[in-house]
PATOR-584303 format. One record per atom (N, C-alpha, C, O): x, y, z; atom name. Coordinates in steps of 0.2 Angstrom, whole numbers, padded with zeros to 4 digits. Example, Ala and Ser with C-alpha at 12.3 -4.5 7.8 and 13.67 -1.06 7.14 Angstrom:
<numars>
<numar xx="0066" yy="-0028" zz="0039" atomo="N"/>
<numar xx="0062" yy="-0022" zz="0039" atomo="CA"/>
<numar xx="0066" yy="-0016" zz="0039" atomo="C"/>
<numar xx="0071" yy="-0017" zz="0042" atomo="O"/>
<numar xx="0064" yy="-0011" zz="0035" atomo="N"/>
<numar xx="0068" yy="-0005" zz="0036" atomo="CA"/>
<numar xx="0064" yy="0000" zz="0039" atomo="C"/>
<numar xx="0067" yy="0006" zz="0040" atomo="O"/>
</numars>
This chain:
<numars>
<numar xx="-0217" yy="0199" zz="-0066" atomo="N"/>
<numar xx="-0212" yy="0197" zz="-0068" atomo="CA"/>
<numar xx="-0205" yy="0201" zz="-0073" atomo="C"/>
<numar xx="-0199" yy="0198" zz="-0074" atomo="O"/>
<numar xx="-0207" yy="0207" zz="-0075" atomo="N"/>
<numar xx="-0200" yy="0207" zz="-0075" atomo="CA"/>
<numar xx="-0195" yy="0213" zz="-0069" atomo="C"/>
<numar xx="-0190" yy="0217" zz="-0069" atomo="O"/>
<numar xx="-0198" yy="0212" zz="-0065" atomo="N"/>
<numar xx="-0194" yy="0213" zz="-0057" atomo="CA"/>
<numar xx="-0191" yy="0206" zz="-0058" atomo="C"/>
<numar xx="-0190" yy="0206" zz="-0064" atomo="O"/>
<numar xx="-0190" yy="0201" zz="-0056" atomo="N"/>
<numar xx="-0187" yy="0197" zz="-0057" atomo="CA"/>
<numar xx="-0183" yy="0196" zz="-0062" atomo="C"/>
<numar xx="-0177" yy="0196" zz="-0062" atomo="O"/>
<numar xx="-0186" yy="0195" zz="-0065" atomo="N"/>
<numar xx="-0178" yy="0199" zz="-0073" atomo="CA"/>
<numar xx="-0174" yy="0203" zz="-0073" atomo="C"/>
<numar xx="-0169" yy="0204" zz="-0077" atomo="O"/>
<numar xx="-0176" yy="0207" zz="-0067" atomo="N"/>
<numar xx="-0169" yy="0212" zz="-0067" atomo="CA"/>
<numar xx="-0163" yy="0209" zz="-0060" atomo="C"/>
<numar xx="-0158" yy="0211" zz="-0059" atomo="O"/>
<numar xx="-0167" yy="0204" zz="-0056" atomo="N"/>
<numar xx="-0167" yy="0203" zz="-0052" atomo="CA"/>
<numar xx="-0161" yy="0200" zz="-0054" atomo="C"/>
<numar xx="-0155" yy="0202" zz="-0052" atomo="O"/>
<numar xx="-0162" yy="0194" zz="-0060" atomo="N"/>
<numar xx="-0156" yy="0188" zz="-0059" atomo="CA"/>
<numar xx="-0153" yy="0192" zz="-0065" atomo="C"/>
<numar xx="-0148" yy="0189" zz="-0067" atomo="O"/>
<numar xx="-0154" yy="0196" zz="-0069" atomo="N"/>
<numar xx="-0152" yy="0199" zz="-0072" atomo="CA"/>
<numar xx="-0141" yy="0204" zz="-0070" atomo="C"/>
<numar xx="-0136" yy="0204" zz="-0072" atomo="O"/>
<numar xx="-0146" yy="0207" zz="-0060" atomo="N"/>
<numar xx="-0140" yy="0205" zz="-0056" atomo="CA"/>
<numar xx="-0139" yy="0202" zz="-0054" atomo="C"/>
<numar xx="-0134" yy="0202" zz="-0052" atomo="O"/>
<numar xx="-0142" yy="0198" zz="-0053" atomo="N"/>
<numar xx="-0138" yy="0191" zz="-0051" atomo="CA"/>
<numar xx="-0131" yy="0189" zz="-0056" atomo="C"/>
<numar xx="-0125" yy="0189" zz="-0054" atomo="O"/>
<numar xx="-0132" yy="0188" zz="-0060" atomo="N"/>
<numar xx="-0127" yy="0187" zz="-0066" atomo="CA"/>
<numar xx="-0123" yy="0192" zz="-0067" atomo="C"/>
<numar xx="-0117" yy="0190" zz="-0067" atomo="O"/>
<numar xx="-0124" yy="0197" zz="-0067" atomo="N"/>
<numar xx="-0120" yy="0204" zz="-0065" atomo="CA"/>
<numar xx="-0117" yy="0201" zz="-0058" atomo="C"/>
<numar xx="-0111" yy="0199" zz="-0058" atomo="O"/>
<numar xx="-0118" yy="0201" zz="-0056" atomo="N"/>
<numar xx="-0113" yy="0199" zz="-0048" atomo="CA"/>
<numar xx="-0107" yy="0194" zz="-0050" atomo="C"/>
<numar xx="-0101" yy="0195" zz="-0050" atomo="O"/>
<numar xx="-0113" yy="0186" zz="-0051" atomo="N"/>
<numar xx="-0108" yy="0180" zz="-0052" atomo="CA"/>
<numar xx="-0102" yy="0185" zz="-0058" atomo="C"/>
<numar xx="-0099" yy="0190" zz="-0055" atomo="O"/>
<numar xx="-0101" yy="0184" zz="-0065" atomo="N"/>
<numar xx="-0099" yy="0183" zz="-0069" atomo="CA"/>
<numar xx="-0093" yy="0193" zz="-0065" atomo="C"/>
<numar xx="-0087" yy="0192" zz="-0065" atomo="O"/>
<numar xx="-0095" yy="0196" zz="-0064" atomo="N"/>
<numar xx="-0092" yy="0201" zz="-0059" atomo="CA"/>
<numar xx="-0085" yy="0194" zz="-0055" atomo="C"/>
<numar xx="-0079" yy="0193" zz="-0057" atomo="O"/>
<numar xx="-0087" yy="0190" zz="-0049" atomo="N"/>
<numar xx="-0083" yy="0188" zz="-0045" atomo="CA"/>
<numar xx="-0081" yy="0183" zz="-0047" atomo="C"/>
<numar xx="-0077" yy="0181" zz="-0044" atomo="O"/>
<numar xx="-0084" yy="0179" zz="-0053" atomo="N"/>
<numar xx="-0081" yy="0175" zz="-0056" atomo="CA"/>
<numar xx="-0072" yy="0178" zz="-0062" atomo="C"/>
<numar xx="-0066" yy="0175" zz="-0063" atomo="O"/>
<numar xx="-0073" yy="0181" zz="-0062" atomo="N"/>
<numar xx="-0068" yy="0183" zz="-0066" atomo="CA"/>
<numar xx="-0064" yy="0189" zz="-0061" atomo="C"/>
<numar xx="-0058" yy="0190" zz="-0061" atomo="O"/>
<numar xx="-0067" yy="0191" zz="-0059" atomo="N"/>
<numar xx="-0064" yy="0196" zz="-0052" atomo="CA"/>
<numar xx="-0059" yy="0192" zz="-0047" atomo="C"/>
<numar xx="-0056" yy="0196" zz="-0043" atomo="O"/>
<numar xx="-0059" yy="0182" zz="-0047" atomo="N"/>
<numar xx="-0057" yy="0181" zz="-0041" atomo="CA"/>
<numar xx="-0053" yy="0174" zz="-0045" atomo="C"/>
<numar xx="-0052" yy="0168" zz="-0044" atomo="O"/>
<numar xx="-0051" yy="0181" zz="-0051" atomo="N"/>
<numar xx="-0042" yy="0174" zz="-0056" atomo="CA"/>
<numar xx="-0040" yy="0171" zz="-0051" atomo="C"/>
<numar xx="-0041" yy="0175" zz="-0047" atomo="O"/>
<numar xx="-0036" yy="0165" zz="-0049" atomo="N"/>
<numar xx="-0030" yy="0167" zz="-0047" atomo="CA"/>
<numar xx="-0025" yy="0169" zz="-0050" atomo="C"/>
<numar xx="-0025" yy="0170" zz="-0056" atomo="O"/>
<numar xx="-0017" yy="0171" zz="-0048" atomo="N"/>
<numar xx="-0016" yy="0172" zz="-0047" atomo="CA"/>
<numar xx="-0010" yy="0169" zz="-0047" atomo="C"/>
<numar xx="-0009" yy="0165" zz="-0042" atomo="O"/>
<numar xx="-0002" yy="0170" zz="-0054" atomo="N"/>
<numar xx="0002" yy="0164" zz="-0050" atomo="CA"/>
<numar xx="0000" yy="0158" zz="-0054" atomo="C"/>
<numar xx="0001" yy="0152" zz="-0052" atomo="O"/>
<numar xx="-0002" yy="0159" zz="-0059" atomo="N"/>
<numar xx="-0006" yy="0151" zz="-0064" atomo="CA"/>
<numar xx="-0003" yy="0153" zz="-0072" atomo="C"/>
<numar xx="-0004" yy="0158" zz="-0075" atomo="O"/>
<numar xx="0000" yy="0147" zz="-0074" atomo="N"/>
<numar xx="-0002" yy="0147" zz="-0079" atomo="CA"/>
<numar xx="-0009" yy="0150" zz="-0084" atomo="C"/>
<numar xx="-0014" yy="0147" zz="-0083" atomo="O"/>
<numar xx="-0009" yy="0154" zz="-0087" atomo="N"/>
<numar xx="-0013" yy="0161" zz="-0089" atomo="CA"/>
<numar xx="-0017" yy="0157" zz="-0095" atomo="C"/>
<numar xx="-0023" yy="0158" zz="-0096" atomo="O"/>
<numar xx="-0012" yy="0152" zz="-0098" atomo="N"/>
<numar xx="-0015" yy="0146" zz="-0104" atomo="CA"/>
<numar xx="-0022" yy="0142" zz="-0102" atomo="C"/>
<numar xx="-0027" yy="0141" zz="-0105" atomo="O"/>
<numar xx="-0019" yy="0141" zz="-0095" atomo="N"/>
<numar xx="-0022" yy="0136" zz="-0095" atomo="CA"/>
<numar xx="-0027" yy="0138" zz="-0090" atomo="C"/>
<numar xx="-0031" yy="0133" zz="-0089" atomo="O"/>
<numar xx="-0029" yy="0142" zz="-0086" atomo="N"/>
<numar xx="-0032" yy="0147" zz="-0082" atomo="CA"/>
<numar xx="-0036" yy="0150" zz="-0087" atomo="C"/>
<numar xx="-0041" yy="0152" zz="-0084" atomo="O"/>
<numar xx="-0035" yy="0153" zz="-0094" atomo="N"/>
<numar xx="-0041" yy="0153" zz="-0097" atomo="CA"/>
<numar xx="-0045" yy="0149" zz="-0102" atomo="C"/>
<numar xx="-0051" yy="0150" zz="-0105" atomo="O"/>
<numar xx="-0041" yy="0144" zz="-0101" atomo="N"/>
<numar xx="-0046" yy="0138" zz="-0105" atomo="CA"/>
<numar xx="-0052" yy="0133" zz="-0099" atomo="C"/>
<numar xx="-0056" yy="0129" zz="-0100" atomo="O"/>
<numar xx="-0049" yy="0137" zz="-0093" atomo="N"/>
<numar xx="-0051" yy="0135" zz="-0088" atomo="CA"/>
<numar xx="-0058" yy="0140" zz="-0085" atomo="C"/>
<numar xx="-0063" yy="0138" zz="-0082" atomo="O"/>
<numar xx="-0057" yy="0144" zz="-0087" atomo="N"/>
<numar xx="-0063" yy="0148" zz="-0086" atomo="CA"/>
<numar xx="-0067" yy="0147" zz="-0096" atomo="C"/>
<numar xx="-0073" yy="0149" zz="-0096" atomo="O"/>
<numar xx="-0066" yy="0146" zz="-0100" atomo="N"/>
<numar xx="-0069" yy="0146" zz="-0107" atomo="CA"/>
<numar xx="-0074" yy="0138" zz="-0106" atomo="C"/>
<numar xx="-0078" yy="0137" zz="-0109" atomo="O"/>
<numar xx="-0072" yy="0133" zz="-0101" atomo="N"/>
<numar xx="-0076" yy="0129" zz="-0101" atomo="CA"/>
<numar xx="-0079" yy="0127" zz="-0093" atomo="C"/>
<numar xx="-0080" yy="0121" zz="-0090" atomo="O"/>
<numar xx="-0081" yy="0133" zz="-0091" atomo="N"/>
<numar xx="-0085" yy="0133" zz="-0085" atomo="CA"/>
<numar xx="-0089" yy="0138" zz="-0090" atomo="C"/>
<numar xx="-0095" yy="0136" zz="-0091" atomo="O"/>
<numar xx="-0088" yy="0140" zz="-0092" atomo="N"/>
<numar xx="-0092" yy="0144" zz="-0094" atomo="CA"/>
<numar xx="-0097" yy="0142" zz="-0101" atomo="C"/>
<numar xx="-0102" yy="0144" zz="-0103" atomo="O"/>
<numar xx="-0093" yy="0138" zz="-0104" atomo="N"/>
<numar xx="-0096" yy="0134" zz="-0108" atomo="CA"/>
<numar xx="-0102" yy="0126" zz="-0105" atomo="C"/>
<numar xx="-0106" yy="0123" zz="-0109" atomo="O"/>
<numar xx="-0100" yy="0126" zz="-0101" atomo="N"/>
<numar xx="-0104" yy="0119" zz="-0096" atomo="CA"/>
<numar xx="-0111" yy="0122" zz="-0093" atomo="C"/>
<numar xx="-0117" yy="0120" zz="-0092" atomo="O"/>
<numar xx="-0107" yy="0131" zz="-0092" atomo="N"/>
<numar xx="-0115" yy="0132" zz="-0089" atomo="CA"/>
<numar xx="-0119" yy="0134" zz="-0093" atomo="C"/>
<numar xx="-0125" yy="0134" zz="-0092" atomo="O"/>
<numar xx="-0117" yy="0136" zz="-0100" atomo="N"/>
<numar xx="-0122" yy="0141" zz="-0106" atomo="CA"/>
<numar xx="-0125" yy="0131" zz="-0107" atomo="C"/>
<numar xx="-0132" yy="0131" zz="-0107" atomo="O"/>
<numar xx="-0122" yy="0125" zz="-0108" atomo="N"/>
<numar xx="-0124" yy="0119" zz="-0111" atomo="CA"/>
<numar xx="-0130" yy="0117" zz="-0102" atomo="C"/>
<numar xx="-0136" yy="0115" zz="-0103" atomo="O"/>
<numar xx="-0128" yy="0118" zz="-0096" atomo="N"/>
<numar xx="-0134" yy="0119" zz="-0093" atomo="CA"/>
<numar xx="-0137" yy="0120" zz="-0089" atomo="C"/>
<numar xx="-0138" yy="0116" zz="-0084" atomo="O"/>
<numar xx="-0139" yy="0129" zz="-0091" atomo="N"/>
<numar xx="-0145" yy="0133" zz="-0093" atomo="CA"/>
<numar xx="-0149" yy="0131" zz="-0101" atomo="C"/>
<numar xx="-0155" yy="0134" zz="-0102" atomo="O"/>
<numar xx="-0146" yy="0127" zz="-0105" atomo="N"/>
<numar xx="-0153" yy="0128" zz="-0110" atomo="CA"/>
<numar xx="-0153" yy="0121" zz="-0110" atomo="C"/>
<numar xx="-0157" yy="0119" zz="-0115" atomo="O"/>
<numar xx="-0152" yy="0116" zz="-0108" atomo="N"/>
<numar xx="-0154" yy="0106" zz="-0107" atomo="CA"/>
<numar xx="-0160" yy="0111" zz="-0098" atomo="C"/>
<numar xx="-0167" yy="0111" zz="-0097" atomo="O"/>
<numar xx="-0157" yy="0114" zz="-0094" atomo="N"/>
<numar xx="-0164" yy="0114" zz="-0088" atomo="CA"/>
<numar xx="-0166" yy="0119" zz="-0091" atomo="C"/>
<numar xx="-0160" yy="0119" zz="-0092" atomo="O"/>
<numar xx="-0168" yy="0124" zz="-0094" atomo="N"/>
<numar xx="-0171" yy="0129" zz="-0100" atomo="CA"/>
<numar xx="-0176" yy="0123" zz="-0104" atomo="C"/>
<numar xx="-0181" yy="0123" zz="-0102" atomo="O"/>
<numar xx="-0175" yy="0120" zz="-0107" atomo="N"/>
<numar xx="-0177" yy="0117" zz="-0113" atomo="CA"/>
<numar xx="-0183" yy="0108" zz="-0109" atomo="C"/>
<numar xx="-0187" yy="0103" zz="-0110" atomo="O"/>
<numar xx="-0179" yy="0110" zz="-0104" atomo="N"/>
<numar xx="-0185" yy="0102" zz="-0099" atomo="CA"/>
<numar xx="-0189" yy="0106" zz="-0096" atomo="C"/>
<numar xx="-0195" yy="0104" zz="-0097" atomo="O"/>
<numar xx="-0188" yy="0111" zz="-0093" atomo="N"/>
<numar xx="-0193" yy="0112" zz="-0088" atomo="CA"/>
<numar xx="-0199" yy="0119" zz="-0093" atomo="C"/>
<numar xx="-0204" yy="0121" zz="-0090" atomo="O"/>
<numar xx="-0198" yy="0122" zz="-0101" atomo="N"/>
<numar xx="-0201" yy="0122" zz="-0103" atomo="CA"/>
<numar xx="-0204" yy="0119" zz="-0109" atomo="C"/>
<numar xx="-0208" yy="0122" zz="-0113" atomo="O"/>
<numar xx="-0203" yy="0113" zz="-0110" atomo="N"/>
<numar xx="-0207" yy="0107" zz="-0113" atomo="CA"/>
<numar xx="-0213" yy="0104" zz="-0105" atomo="C"/>
<numar xx="-0219" yy="0103" zz="-0105" atomo="O"/>
<numar xx="-0210" yy="0105" zz="-0101" atomo="N"/>
<numar xx="-0214" yy="0101" zz="-0097" atomo="CA"/>
<numar xx="-0219" yy="0106" zz="-0094" atomo="C"/>
<numar xx="-0224" yy="0104" zz="-0092" atomo="O"/>
<numar xx="-0218" yy="0112" zz="-0093" atomo="N"/>
<numar xx="-0222" yy="0119" zz="-0091" atomo="CA"/>
<numar xx="-0229" yy="0118" zz="-0096" atomo="C"/>
<numar xx="-0235" yy="0118" zz="-0095" atomo="O"/>
<numar xx="-0226" yy="0118" zz="-0100" atomo="N"/>
<numar xx="-0231" yy="0115" zz="-0108" atomo="CA"/>
<numar xx="-0234" yy="0111" zz="-0108" atomo="C"/>
<numar xx="-0240" yy="0113" zz="-0110" atomo="O"/>
<numar xx="-0233" yy="0105" zz="-0107" atomo="N"/>
<numar xx="-0238" yy="0101" zz="-0106" atomo="CA"/>
<numar xx="-0239" yy="0102" zz="-0102" atomo="C"/>
<numar xx="-0233" yy="0100" zz="-0102" atomo="O"/>
<numar xx="-0242" yy="0103" zz="-0096" atomo="N"/>
<numar xx="-0243" yy="0102" zz="-0089" atomo="CA"/>
<numar xx="-0249" yy="0107" zz="-0090" atomo="C"/>
<numar xx="-0254" yy="0105" zz="-0088" atomo="O"/>
<numar xx="-0249" yy="0114" zz="-0092" atomo="N"/>
<numar xx="-0251" yy="0119" zz="-0097" atomo="CA"/>
<numar xx="-0250" yy="0122" zz="-0101" atomo="C"/>
<numar xx="-0248" yy="0128" zz="-0101" atomo="O"/>
<numar xx="-0254" yy="0119" zz="-0107" atomo="N"/>
<numar xx="-0252" yy="0119" zz="-0116" atomo="CA"/>
<numar xx="-0254" yy="0127" zz="-0115" atomo="C"/>
<numar xx="-0249" yy="0130" zz="-0116" atomo="O"/>
<numar xx="-0261" yy="0132" zz="-0114" atomo="N"/>
<numar xx="-0264" yy="0138" zz="-0116" atomo="CA"/>
<numar xx="-0256" yy="0141" zz="-0112" atomo="C"/>
<numar xx="-0253" yy="0145" zz="-0115" atomo="O"/>
<numar xx="-0253" yy="0140" zz="-0107" atomo="N"/>
<numar xx="-0249" yy="0149" zz="-0105" atomo="CA"/>
<numar xx="-0241" yy="0146" zz="-0105" atomo="C"/>
<numar xx="-0238" yy="0143" zz="-0101" atomo="O"/>
<numar xx="-0240" yy="0148" zz="-0112" atomo="N"/>
<numar xx="-0235" yy="0148" zz="-0115" atomo="CA"/>
<numar xx="-0231" yy="0154" zz="-0114" atomo="C"/>
<numar xx="-0226" yy="0155" zz="-0116" atomo="O"/>
<numar xx="-0234" yy="0160" zz="-0110" atomo="N"/>
<numar xx="-0230" yy="0168" zz="-0107" atomo="CA"/>
<numar xx="-0227" yy="0162" zz="-0101" atomo="C"/>
<numar xx="-0222" yy="0160" zz="-0104" atomo="O"/>
<numar xx="-0228" yy="0158" zz="-0096" atomo="N"/>
<numar xx="-0228" yy="0158" zz="-0090" atomo="CA"/>
<numar xx="-0224" yy="0154" zz="-0090" atomo="C"/>
<numar xx="-0222" yy="0154" zz="-0084" atomo="O"/>
<numar xx="-0221" yy="0148" zz="-0095" atomo="N"/>
<numar xx="-0218" yy="0143" zz="-0097" atomo="CA"/>
<numar xx="-0211" yy="0147" zz="-0098" atomo="C"/>
<numar xx="-0207" yy="0149" zz="-0094" atomo="O"/>
<numar xx="-0212" yy="0148" zz="-0103" atomo="N"/>
<numar xx="-0207" yy="0154" zz="-0107" atomo="CA"/>
<numar xx="-0202" yy="0159" zz="-0101" atomo="C"/>
<numar xx="-0196" yy="0160" zz="-0102" atomo="O"/>
<numar xx="-0205" yy="0161" zz="-0098" atomo="N"/>
<numar xx="-0202" yy="0163" zz="-0089" atomo="CA"/>
<numar xx="-0201" yy="0159" zz="-0089" atomo="C"/>
<numar xx="-0196" yy="0157" zz="-0093" atomo="O"/>
<numar xx="-0204" yy="0153" zz="-0085" atomo="N"/>
<numar xx="-0200" yy="0148" zz="-0079" atomo="CA"/>
<numar xx="-0194" yy="0146" zz="-0083" atomo="C"/>
<numar xx="-0188" yy="0146" zz="-0081" atomo="O"/>
<numar xx="-0196" yy="0144" zz="-0087" atomo="N"/>
<numar xx="-0186" yy="0140" zz="-0094" atomo="CA"/>
<numar xx="-0182" yy="0143" zz="-0092" atomo="C"/>
<numar xx="-0177" yy="0141" zz="-0089" atomo="O"/>
<numar xx="-0185" yy="0150" zz="-0092" atomo="N"/>
<numar xx="-0180" yy="0160" zz="-0091" atomo="CA"/>
<numar xx="-0178" yy="0158" zz="-0086" atomo="C"/>
<numar xx="-0172" yy="0156" zz="-0087" atomo="O"/>
<numar xx="-0181" yy="0158" zz="-0081" atomo="N"/>
<numar xx="-0177" yy="0157" zz="-0072" atomo="CA"/>
<numar xx="-0174" yy="0153" zz="-0069" atomo="C"/>
<numar xx="-0171" yy="0153" zz="-0064" atomo="O"/>
<numar xx="-0177" yy="0146" zz="-0074" atomo="N"/>
<numar xx="-0172" yy="0139" zz="-0070" atomo="CA"/>
<numar xx="-0164" yy="0140" zz="-0076" atomo="C"/>
<numar xx="-0159" yy="0138" zz="-0075" atomo="O"/>
<numar xx="-0165" yy="0142" zz="-0082" atomo="N"/>
<numar xx="-0162" yy="0143" zz="-0086" atomo="CA"/>
<numar xx="-0153" yy="0146" zz="-0083" atomo="C"/>
<numar xx="-0148" yy="0143" zz="-0083" atomo="O"/>
<numar xx="-0155" yy="0151" zz="-0080" atomo="N"/>
<numar xx="-0152" yy="0158" zz="-0078" atomo="CA"/>
<numar xx="-0152" yy="0159" zz="-0069" atomo="C"/>
<numar xx="-0152" yy="0164" zz="-0066" atomo="O"/>
<numar xx="-0153" yy="0152" zz="-0067" atomo="N"/>
<numar xx="-0153" yy="0148" zz="-0060" atomo="CA"/>
<numar xx="-0146" yy="0144" zz="-0061" atomo="C"/>
<numar xx="-0141" yy="0144" zz="-0057" atomo="O"/>
<numar xx="-0147" yy="0140" zz="-0068" atomo="N"/>
<numar xx="-0142" yy="0136" zz="-0068" atomo="CA"/>
<numar xx="-0138" yy="0138" zz="-0070" atomo="C"/>
<numar xx="-0132" yy="0135" zz="-0069" atomo="O"/>
<numar xx="-0138" yy="0143" zz="-0074" atomo="N"/>
<numar xx="-0130" yy="0144" zz="-0077" atomo="CA"/>
<numar xx="-0126" yy="0146" zz="-0070" atomo="C"/>
<numar xx="-0120" yy="0144" zz="-0068" atomo="O"/>
<numar xx="-0132" yy="0151" zz="-0065" atomo="N"/>
<numar xx="-0127" yy="0157" zz="-0060" atomo="CA"/>
<numar xx="-0126" yy="0150" zz="-0056" atomo="C"/>
<numar xx="-0121" yy="0149" zz="-0053" atomo="O"/>
<numar xx="-0130" yy="0144" zz="-0056" atomo="N"/>
<numar xx="-0126" yy="0138" zz="-0050" atomo="CA"/>
<numar xx="-0119" yy="0138" zz="-0054" atomo="C"/>
<numar xx="-0114" yy="0141" zz="-0052" atomo="O"/>
<numar xx="-0118" yy="0132" zz="-0060" atomo="N"/>
<numar xx="-0112" yy="0130" zz="-0062" atomo="CA"/>
<numar xx="-0105" yy="0134" zz="-0063" atomo="C"/>
<numar xx="-0100" yy="0131" zz="-0064" atomo="O"/>
<numar xx="-0107" yy="0143" zz="-0061" atomo="N"/>
<numar xx="-0101" yy="0149" zz="-0063" atomo="CA"/>
<numar xx="-0100" yy="0147" zz="-0057" atomo="C"/>
<numar xx="-0095" yy="0143" zz="-0057" atomo="O"/>
<numar xx="-0104" yy="0148" zz="-0052" atomo="N"/>
<numar xx="-0102" yy="0151" zz="-0043" atomo="CA"/>
<numar xx="-0096" yy="0145" zz="-0044" atomo="C"/>
<numar xx="-0090" yy="0144" zz="-0045" atomo="O"/>
<numar xx="-0103" yy="0137" zz="-0042" atomo="N"/>
<numar xx="-0095" yy="0133" zz="-0041" atomo="CA"/>
<numar xx="-0091" yy="0132" zz="-0044" atomo="C"/>
<numar xx="-0086" yy="0129" zz="-0041" atomo="O"/>
<numar xx="-0090" yy="0132" zz="-0052" atomo="N"/>
<numar xx="-0084" yy="0131" zz="-0057" atomo="CA"/>
<numar xx="-0079" yy="0135" zz="-0050" atomo="C"/>
<numar xx="-0076" yy="0133" zz="-0045" atomo="O"/>
<numar xx="-0083" yy="0142" zz="-0054" atomo="N"/>
<numar xx="-0074" yy="0150" zz="-0050" atomo="CA"/>
<numar xx="-0071" yy="0143" zz="-0041" atomo="C"/>
<numar xx="-0065" yy="0142" zz="-0039" atomo="O"/>
<numar xx="-0078" yy="0142" zz="-0038" atomo="N"/>
<numar xx="-0074" yy="0141" zz="-0033" atomo="CA"/>
<numar xx="-0069" yy="0133" zz="-0034" atomo="C"/>
<numar xx="-0064" yy="0132" zz="-0031" atomo="O"/>
<numar xx="-0072" yy="0128" zz="-0038" atomo="N"/>
<numar xx="-0068" yy="0123" zz="-0041" atomo="CA"/>
<numar xx="-0062" yy="0126" zz="-0042" atomo="C"/>
<numar xx="-0057" yy="0127" zz="-0037" atomo="O"/>
<numar xx="-0061" yy="0128" zz="-0049" atomo="N"/>
<numar xx="-0055" yy="0133" zz="-0050" atomo="CA"/>
<numar xx="-0052" yy="0135" zz="-0044" atomo="C"/>
<numar xx="-0050" yy="0129" zz="-0041" atomo="O"/>
<numar xx="-0052" yy="0139" zz="-0041" atomo="N"/>
<numar xx="-0048" yy="0142" zz="-0037" atomo="CA"/>
<numar xx="-0049" yy="0138" zz="-0031" atomo="C"/>
<numar xx="-0051" yy="0141" zz="-0027" atomo="O"/>
<numar xx="-0049" yy="0133" zz="-0030" atomo="N"/>
<numar xx="-0049" yy="0128" zz="-0021" atomo="CA"/>
<numar xx="-0045" yy="0120" zz="-0024" atomo="C"/>
<numar xx="-0041" yy="0116" zz="-0021" atomo="O"/>
<numar xx="-0047" yy="0119" zz="-0029" atomo="N"/>
<numar xx="-0046" yy="0112" zz="-0031" atomo="CA"/>
<numar xx="-0040" yy="0109" zz="-0036" atomo="C"/>
<numar xx="-0036" yy="0104" zz="-0036" atomo="O"/>
<numar xx="-0041" yy="0115" zz="-0042" atomo="N"/>
<numar xx="-0037" yy="0114" zz="-0051" atomo="CA"/>
<numar xx="-0030" yy="0120" zz="-0050" atomo="C"/>
<numar xx="-0024" yy="0119" zz="-0051" atomo="O"/>
<numar xx="-0034" yy="0125" zz="-0046" atomo="N"/>
<numar xx="-0027" yy="0131" zz="-0044" atomo="CA"/>
<numar xx="-0023" yy="0132" zz="-0036" atomo="C"/>
<numar xx="-0020" yy="0137" zz="-0035" atomo="O"/>
<numar xx="-0024" yy="0127" zz="-0032" atomo="N"/>
<numar xx="-0025" yy="0130" zz="-0023" atomo="CA"/>
<numar xx="-0020" yy="0134" zz="-0026" atomo="C"/>
<numar xx="-0017" yy="0136" zz="-0031" atomo="O"/>
<numar xx="-0019" yy="0135" zz="-0017" atomo="N"/>
<numar xx="-0012" yy="0144" zz="-0017" atomo="CA"/>
<numar xx="-0005" yy="0138" zz="-0015" atomo="C"/>
<numar xx="0000" yy="0140" zz="-0012" atomo="O"/>
<numar xx="-0007" yy="0131" zz="-0016" atomo="N"/>
<numar xx="0001" yy="0129" zz="-0014" atomo="CA"/>
<numar xx="0003" yy="0127" zz="-0020" atomo="C"/>
<numar xx="0008" yy="0124" zz="-0020" atomo="O"/>
<numar xx="-0002" yy="0128" zz="-0027" atomo="N"/>
<numar xx="0004" yy="0128" zz="-0035" atomo="CA"/>
<numar xx="0005" yy="0133" zz="-0038" atomo="C"/>
<numar xx="0009" yy="0134" zz="-0042" atomo="O"/>
<numar xx="0000" yy="0138" zz="-0035" atomo="N"/>
<numar xx="0002" yy="0147" zz="-0036" atomo="CA"/>
<numar xx="0010" yy="0149" zz="-0037" atomo="C"/>
<numar xx="0014" yy="0146" zz="-0033" atomo="O"/>
<numar xx="0011" yy="0151" zz="-0039" atomo="N"/>
<numar xx="0020" yy="0153" zz="-0038" atomo="CA"/>
<numar xx="0018" yy="0160" zz="-0033" atomo="C"/>
<numar xx="0012" yy="0162" zz="-0032" atomo="O"/>
<numar xx="0024" yy="0161" zz="-0030" atomo="N"/>
<numar xx="0019" yy="0168" zz="-0026" atomo="CA"/>
<numar xx="0022" yy="0175" zz="-0031" atomo="C"/>
<numar xx="0027" yy="0175" zz="-0034" atomo="O"/>
<numar xx="0019" yy="0179" zz="-0030" atomo="N"/>
<numar xx="0017" yy="0185" zz="-0032" atomo="CA"/>
<numar xx="0024" yy="0193" zz="-0029" atomo="C"/>
<numar xx="0024" yy="0194" zz="-0023" atomo="O"/>
<numar xx="0027" yy="0197" zz="-0034" atomo="N"/>
<numar xx="0029" yy="0201" zz="-0031" atomo="CA"/>
<numar xx="0027" yy="0207" zz="-0027" atomo="C"/>
<numar xx="0022" yy="0210" zz="-0029" atomo="O"/>
<numar xx="0031" yy="0209" zz="-0022" atomo="N"/>
<numar xx="0027" yy="0215" zz="-0020" atomo="CA"/>
<numar xx="0022" yy="0217" zz="-0021" atomo="C"/>
<numar xx="0022" yy="0217" zz="-0015" atomo="O"/>
<numar xx="0017" yy="0220" zz="-0023" atomo="N"/>
<numar xx="0015" yy="0227" zz="-0025" atomo="CA"/>
<numar xx="0020" yy="0236" zz="-0024" atomo="C"/>
<numar xx="0023" yy="0237" zz="-0018" atomo="O"/>
<numar xx="0021" yy="0239" zz="-0028" atomo="N"/>
<numar xx="0024" yy="0244" zz="-0026" atomo="CA"/>
<numar xx="0020" yy="0251" zz="-0022" atomo="C"/>
<numar xx="0015" yy="0254" zz="-0023" atomo="O"/>
<numar xx="0023" yy="0253" zz="-0019" atomo="N"/>
<numar xx="0020" yy="0260" zz="-0016" atomo="CA"/>
<numar xx="0019" yy="0267" zz="-0017" atomo="C"/>
<numar xx="0016" yy="0271" zz="-0013" atomo="O"/>
</numars>
């Protein structure tokens, strides 16, 4: 089980790194930051909801296995967080801040 937690932490780091490194350029900074905060808050709410729901259900089915219920809740909540952040990043880049709505960037000096 610890190996699974390490995989979840690696995926969490990779998704968050990708989310912040794919910020669209040439858009209003305030709107971008508020969009990022909204996506992260929604992801945390989804993770808490899914993990609480699964934890309660797992304890109902197997009352004596609190450790396994906790593990399943952590994994399901983490997965929900990852899915919402990835989907929110795609929605942000493709719908809220499409290429057509971005201002052109100045060329990079070499």
